[in-house]
C-alpha positions as CSV (number, residue, x, y, z in Angstrom):
1,M,88.1,115.3,98.7
2,N,85.8,113.1,96.5
3,A,86.0,109.5,97.6
4,D,84.1,108.5,94.4
5,V,86.8,109.7,92.0
6,P,89.9,107.5,91.7
7,H,93.0,109.3,92.9
8,T,96.5,108.6,91.8
9,A,98.1,108.7,95.2
10,R,95.4,106.6,96.8
11,I,95.7,103.9,94.1
12,W,99.4,103.7,94.6
13,N,98.8,103.6,98.4
14,Y,96.4,100.6,97.8
15,W,99.1,98.8,95.8
16,L,101.6,99.4,98.6
17,G,99.3,97.9,101.2
18,G,98.3,101.2,102.8
19,K,94.9,102.1,104.3
20,D,94.5,105.6,102.8
21,N,92.3,104.6,99.9
22,F,88.6,104.2,98.9
23,A,86.5,101.7,96.9
24,A,86.9,103.7,93.7
25,D,90.7,103.7,94.1
26,R,90.7,99.9,94.8
27,A,88.5,99.3,91.8
28,V,90.9,101.1,89.4
29,G,93.9,99.4,91.1
30,D,92.3,96.0,90.5
31,Q,91.4,96.9,86.9
32,V,95.0,97.8,86.1
33,R,96.1,94.6,87.9
34,Q,94.1,92.6,85.4
35,F,96.3,93.8,82.7
36,L,99.5,93.8,84.8
37,P,99.3,91.0,87.4
38,D,102.6,92.1,88.8
39,I,101.8,95.7,89.3
40,V,101.7,95.4,93.1
41,A,105.1,93.8,93.1
42,S,106.3,96.6,90.8
43,A,105.0,99.3,93.2
44,R,106.6,97.7,96.1
45,A,109.9,97.2,94.2
46,D,109.8,101.0,93.5
47,R,109.4,101.6,97.2
48,A,112.3,99.2,98.1
49,F,114.5,101.0,95.5
50,L,113.7,104.3,97.3
51,Q,114.8,102.8,100.6
52,R,118.0,101.3,99.2
53,A,119.0,104.4,97.4
54,V,118.4,106.6,100.4
55,R,120.4,104.3,102.6
56,H,123.3,104.3,100.2
57,L,123.1,108.1,99.9
58,T,123.1,108.6,103.6
59,A,125.4,105.8,104.9
60,D,127.9,105.6,102.0
61,A,127.8,108.9,100.2
62,G,127.4,111.1,103.3
63,I,124.4,113.0,101.9
64,R,122.5,115.0,104.6
65,Q,120.0,116.8,102.4
66,F,117.1,115.4,100.4
67,L,114.6,117.0,98.0
68,D,111.8,114.5,97.4
69,I,109.5,115.7,94.6
70,G,106.1,114.0,94.0
71,S,106.5,112.0,97.3
72,G,102.9,110.6,97.3
73,L,101.0,109.5,100.4
74,P,103.1,108.5,103.4
75,T,103.6,104.8,104.0
76,A,106.3,103.0,105.9
77,D,110.0,103.8,105.6
78,N,109.6,107.3,104.0
79,T,112.6,109.2,102.9
80,H,113.1,111.1,106.1
81,E,112.6,107.9,108.2
82,V,115.3,106.0,106.4
83,A,117.8,108.9,106.2
84,Q,117.3,110.1,109.7
85,S,117.5,106.6,111.2
86,I,121.1,106.6,109.9
87,A,122.0,110.3,110.3
88,P,119.4,112.0,112.6
89,A,120.4,115.6,111.6
90,T,119.5,115.0,107.9
91,R,117.2,117.6,106.4
92,V,114.4,116.4,104.1
93,V,112.0,118.5,102.0
94,Y,109.0,117.0,100.3
95,A,107.3,118.6,97.4
96,D,103.8,117.7,96.0
97,N,100.9,119.6,94.5
98,D,98.2,117.2,95.8
99,P,96.3,118.7,98.8
100,L,95.5,115.2,100.0
101,V,99.2,114.2,100.0
102,L,100.2,117.4,101.8
103,A,97.5,117.1,104.5
104,H,98.6,113.6,105.2
105,A,102.3,114.5,105.1
106,R,101.9,117.3,107.6
107,A,100.0,115.1,109.9
108,L,102.1,112.0,109.7
109,L,105.6,112.8,108.6
110,Q,107.3,113.9,111.8
111,G,111.1,113.9,111.5
112,S,113.8,113.4,114.1
113,P,114.4,116.1,116.8
114,E,117.9,116.7,115.4
115,G,116.9,116.9,111.7
116,V,114.3,118.9,109.7
117,T,111.4,117.7,107.7
118,D,109.5,120.2,105.6
119,Y,106.8,120.3,102.9
120,I,106.3,122.4,99.7
121,D,103.0,122.8,97.9
122,A,104.1,122.9,94.3
123,D,103.8,121.0,91.0
124,A,106.9,119.3,89.7
125,R,106.8,121.6,86.7
126,D,107.2,124.6,88.9
127,T,110.8,124.2,89.6
128,T,111.3,127.9,90.5
129,T,108.9,127.6,93.4
130,I,110.3,124.3,94.5
131,L,113.9,125.6,94.5
132,T,113.0,128.9,96.2
133,E,111.0,127.2,99.0
134,A,113.6,124.4,99.4
135,R,116.3,126.9,100.0
136,R,114.5,127.9,103.3
137,T,115.4,124.5,104.6
138,L,118.3,123.2,102.5
139,D,121.8,124.6,102.0
140,F,122.4,124.7,98.3
141,D,126.1,125.2,98.9
142,Q,126.2,121.6,100.1
143,P,125.2,118.4,98.2
144,V,121.5,117.6,97.8
145,A,119.9,114.4,96.7
146,V,117.0,115.1,94.3
147,L,114.5,112.3,94.2
148,L,112.0,112.0,91.3
149,L,110.3,108.7,91.9
150,G,107.1,107.9,90.1
151,V,106.6,111.6,89.1
152,L,108.1,112.1,85.6
153,N,105.6,109.6,84.2
154,F,102.9,112.2,84.8
155,I,104.8,114.6,82.5
156,S,103.8,113.5,79.0
157,D,106.1,115.7,77.0
158,D,109.7,114.4,76.9
159,Q,111.2,117.9,76.5
160,E,109.3,119.2,79.5
161,A,110.4,116.2,81.6
162,Y,114.0,116.8,80.6
163,G,113.7,120.5,81.4
164,I,112.5,119.7,84.9
165,V,115.4,117.5,85.6
166,S,117.9,119.9,84.0
167,R,116.7,122.9,86.0
168,L,116.8,121.0,89.3
169,M,120.2,119.6,88.8
170,A,121.6,122.9,87.5
171,A,120.6,124.4,90.9
172,V,122.4,121.9,93.1
173,P,126.2,121.8,93.6
174,A,128.8,119.2,92.6
175,G,128.5,116.1,94.7
176,S,124.7,116.2,94.6
177,Y,122.7,113.2,93.3
178,L,119.7,112.4,91.2
179,A,117.5,109.4,91.7
180,V,114.7,108.6,89.2
181,A,112.2,105.8,89.1
182,H,109.8,105.5,86.2
183,P,107.4,102.9,84.7
184,T,108.7,101.4,81.5
185,L,107.7,99.7,78.3
186,E,110.8,97.5,78.4
187,V,109.1,94.8,80.4
188,K,106.0,93.1,78.8
189,P,105.4,96.1,76.5
190,E,102.0,95.0,75.3
191,E,100.6,94.4,78.8
192,S,102.2,97.6,80.1
193,A,100.7,99.7,77.3
194,A,97.2,98.1,77.9
195,A,97.5,98.9,81.6
196,A,98.5,102.5,80.9
197,K,95.5,102.8,78.6
198,Q,93.2,101.5,81.3
199,W,94.7,103.9,83.8
200,N,94.3,106.9,81.5
201,A,90.7,106.0,80.9
202,T,89.8,105.8,84.6
203,A,92.2,107.9,86.6
204,T,93.9,111.3,86.5
205,P,96.5,112.6,85.8
206,P,97.3,110.5,82.7
207,I,100.5,108.4,82.8
208,T,103.2,108.1,80.2
209,L,105.5,105.0,80.0
210,R,109.0,105.3,78.6
211,Y,111.9,103.2,77.3
212,K,115.3,103.0,79.0
213,A,116.9,105.1,76.2
214,Q,114.5,108.0,77.1
215,M,115.3,107.7,80.8
216,L,119.0,107.7,80.2
217,R,118.8,111.2,78.9
218,W,117.9,112.5,82.3
219,F,121.3,111.4,83.5
220,D,123.3,113.3,80.8
221,G,126.3,115.0,82.3
222,L,126.0,113.0,85.5
223,D,128.0,110.0,86.7
224,L,125.6,107.1,86.7
225,L,126.2,104.6,89.5
226,E,126.3,100.9,88.8
227,P,124.3,99.0,87.8
228,G,122.8,101.9,85.8
229,V,119.2,102.3,84.9
230,V,117.6,98.9,85.5
231,T,114.4,97.3,86.7
232,C,114.1,98.4,90.4
233,T,114.5,94.8,91.7
234,R,118.0,94.6,90.2
235,W,119.3,97.9,91.6
236,R,121.6,96.8,94.3
237,P,119.3,94.2,95.9
238,E,119.9,93.1,99.5
239,P,121.6,89.7,99.8
240,G,119.0,86.9,99.7
241,D,116.3,89.2,98.3
242,P,113.9,86.8,96.5
243,A,112.8,89.5,94.1
244,A,116.4,90.2,92.9
245,D,116.1,87.9,89.8
246,T,112.8,89.2,88.7
247,D,111.8,92.1,86.4
248,V,109.2,94.7,87.3
249,Y,107.6,97.5,85.3
250,Q,109.5,100.2,87.2
251,F,113.1,101.2,86.3
252,G,115.3,103.1,88.6
253,G,118.7,104.8,88.5
254,L,121.0,106.9,90.7
255,A,123.7,109.3,89.5
256,R,126.2,111.9,91.0
257,K,126.8,115.4,89.7
258,P,130.5,115.7,89.1
């Protein structure tokens, strides 16, 4: 681990208010923030979207299995914590190819005694390994919620990103769900593009921002839940949420496989 080289997961951790970051990460985080003053609010809105989506899937849709790909460094209210607080027997598999993320995850992400929490060392592109390893923990004859939050933006090629989603959703049965969150050019496009350029000049891997129309393709053949693909703050906000009427740079959506 090189503390002098900015690291994607640690920069995101910094924006979320975590402690697992170094000066180089904070420097890049602050540089991006100069272009996008609301990037911290956007990062935290993405996290809140994850929590609301997982609560809906567990409490309302009855999902008891989650495959969280590109999970990032653990913070508060991780997928297994939210799901297992509602249904303790829920099974959650995290997949990431970052040794730092995996080391933290294995040390910090302890699930409920009734449920299972497991980890896969694999790149999001390697869907064969992810699916093979996930089957050790998850029952693919039962619905699975596939979470791709803040990961497809590191896949620059649209066809490759679509292929990842397509292969994952082809492997899970009817009644499964897909949740995606992705940075967008729909909100303040000039500022967003400038921030992405700054990120790509100082941090790795490079990031790709997309429009809503590009994101909608990932949900082809699925039943997209209301309110569709929207800025994360507007996806089923809690009553009285002060951020509900604001727009952030991260869009999210949730859909069911018929």
